[in-house]
C-alpha positions as CSV (number, residue, x, y, z in Angstrom):
1,X,-7.4,9.0,-0.2
2,X,-10.5,8.1,1.8
3,X,-12.0,4.6,1.5
4,X,-15.4,5.5,3.1
5,X,-17.2,5.1,-0.3
6,X,-16.4,1.4,-0.6
7,X,-19.6,0.0,1.0
8,X,-21.7,1.5,-1.7
9,X,-19.9,-0.4,-4.5
10,X,-21.2,-3.9,-3.6
11,X,-24.2,-5.5,-5.2
12,X,-25.4,-6.8,-1.9
13,X,-24.3,-8.0,1.5
14,X,-23.7,-11.5,0.0
15,X,-21.1,-10.1,-2.4
16,X,-19.4,-8.2,0.5
17,X,-19.2,-11.5,2.4
18,X,-17.5,-13.2,-0.6
19,X,-14.9,-10.5,-0.8
20,X,-14.3,-10.5,3.0
21,X,-13.9,-14.3,2.9
22,X,-11.3,-14.0,0.1
23,X,-9.4,-11.4,2.1
24,X,-9.5,-13.4,5.3
25,X,-8.8,-16.8,3.7
26,X,-6.2,-15.9,1.0
27,X,-4.6,-12.6,2.0
28,X,-4.6,-12.2,5.8
29,X,-1.8,-14.4,7.0
30,X,-1.3,-13.9,10.7
31,X,2.3,-15.0,10.5
32,X,2.9,-11.4,9.3
33,X,1.1,-9.6,12.2
34,X,1.4,-6.0,10.8
35,X,0.1,-6.8,7.4
36,X,-2.6,-9.0,8.8
37,X,-3.7,-6.2,11.2
38,X,-4.1,-3.7,8.3
39,X,-5.8,-6.2,6.0
40,X,-8.3,-6.9,8.7
41,X,-8.8,-3.1,9.2
42,X,-9.4,-2.9,5.4
43,X,-11.8,-6.0,5.7
44,X,-13.8,-4.0,8.3
45,X,-13.6,-0.8,6.2
46,X,-15.4,-2.5,3.3
47,X,-18.6,-2.4,5.2
48,X,-18.3,0.8,7.1
49,X,-18.9,4.4,6.1
50,X,-16.5,5.8,8.7
51,X,-12.7,5.7,8.3
52,X,-11.1,2.6,9.7
53,X,-8.0,2.6,7.5
54,X,-6.6,4.9,4.9
55,X,-4.9,4.0,1.6
56,X,-1.7,5.6,2.9
57,X,-1.8,3.2,5.9
58,X,-2.3,0.3,3.6
59,X,0.6,1.3,1.4
60,X,2.9,1.7,4.4
61,X,2.0,-1.7,5.9
62,X,1.3,-4.2,3.1
63,X,3.8,-6.0,1.0
64,X,3.9,-5.6,-2.8
65,X,1.6,-8.5,-3.8
66,X,-0.9,-7.8,-1.1
67,X,-1.0,-4.1,-1.8
68,X,-1.5,-4.7,-5.5
69,X,-4.5,-7.0,-4.9
70,X,-6.0,-4.5,-2.4
71,X,-5.6,-1.7,-4.9
72,X,-7.2,-3.9,-7.6
73,X,-10.1,-4.6,-5.3
74,X,-10.6,-0.9,-4.6
75,X,-10.6,-0.2,-8.3
76,X,-13.1,-3.1,-8.9
77,X,-15.4,-1.8,-6.1
78,X,-15.4,1.6,-7.6
79,X,-16.1,0.2,-11.1
80,X,-18.9,-2.4,-10.8
81,X,-20.2,-5.4,-9.0
82,X,-19.2,-7.5,-12.0
83,X,-15.6,-6.2,-11.6
84,X,-15.7,-7.4,-8.0
85,X,-16.8,-10.9,-9.1
86,X,-13.9,-10.9,-11.5
87,X,-11.5,-9.9,-8.7
88,X,-12.9,-12.7,-6.4
89,X,-12.5,-15.3,-9.2
90,X,-8.9,-14.1,-10.1
91,X,-7.7,-14.2,-6.5
92,X,-9.3,-17.5,-5.8
93,X,-7.6,-18.9,-8.9
94,X,-4.2,-17.5,-8.1
95,X,-3.8,-17.8,-4.3
96,X,-4.2,-20.8,-2.0
97,X,-6.0,-20.7,1.2
98,X,-3.6,-19.5,3.9
99,X,-3.0,-22.3,6.4
100,X,-2.4,-20.2,9.6
101,X,-3.3,-20.3,13.2
102,X,-6.8,-18.8,12.6
103,X,-7.7,-21.0,9.7
104,X,-9.1,-23.9,11.8
105,X,-11.7,-21.5,13.2
106,X,-13.0,-20.3,9.8
107,X,-15.7,-22.0,7.9
108,X,-15.4,-22.0,4.1
109,X,-17.4,-23.7,1.4
110,X,-16.2,-27.0,0.0
111,X,-13.1,-26.5,-2.0
112,X,-12.2,-23.3,-0.2
113,X,-14.2,-21.1,-2.5
114,X,-15.8,-17.9,-1.2
115,X,-18.9,-18.3,-3.4
116,X,-20.5,-21.3,-5.0
117,X,-19.6,-21.9,-8.7
118,X,-22.7,-21.4,-10.8
């Protein structure tokens, strides 16, 4: 299944940025190089209309929990911007910020949240 339709599902570039920060900060752990590589290809795919990664590649390279969250995000993007906000909130509430080698280079908002709490 192609993922080239995903950029059209975001409310705006700001929402895309929130989702990308959650993927980077909470899912992409560089201690698992293969999974991290494909999560970052997916991260890139979210803003591109050409094919960077396929769902089959994600299924072959991500673990169970990561794959489930990515599939939930894909469903949310294809549903509505509000569903995307719900996904961001759920993942931030369930997963800690990954403390890996790349973390020190990333800037997050206070408290490690991708978007400010209203």
